[in-house]
C-alpha positions, 0 to 999 in steps of 0.5 A: 500499499502506498501511503501517497495515495491516502488522502484524509480530508480530515473533519471535511468529509464528515461535514457532508452528512449534516443538513443545514437544518442540523447546522443551524440548530447546533448554532442555536444551542450554542447560542443558548448555552452562552445565555445568563439569568438574570440576577435579583436585586435587593432593596438596597441596590435598587435604592443605590441605583435611584440614587445613582440616577437621580444624582447624574440627572440633576448634575448632567454627568455621563453614566453607564448602564450594565443591561440584562438583554434576553440573556446577554449583557449589554452596556450603554453609556449616555445621559439621563434625559428623563426617569419615568417612575411610574413606569420603571422607564429610563430615557438616555441620550447616546453620544451619537444623539439618539435615544434609548429606553431602558426598563429599570428592571433589566439594570444589572449595574450602573456606573457614574462616569467622571 
């Protein structure tokens, strides 16, 4: 047997057995495994976040929000435009001039930026 004639294509030869539906399902499972659960906030943290929001609004300083977004963490930085306590929504103005709405219940952390 001549070793020059053996050409092993490695994993390429096995990829032909997967249908596109299987590949998309495997990718979806991989994304689902990377998701996290929303941590619960205690009353002290909620009060601290409200104080930081009020301070940032009063003195017009930038603030960074770490927000839970459907299993993933998103960071938003901007100036607080308004804070509606009845609907628990915060409207922030981003650096690019656009507005974003954040639900207070989705906030994981708040940092004031000096």
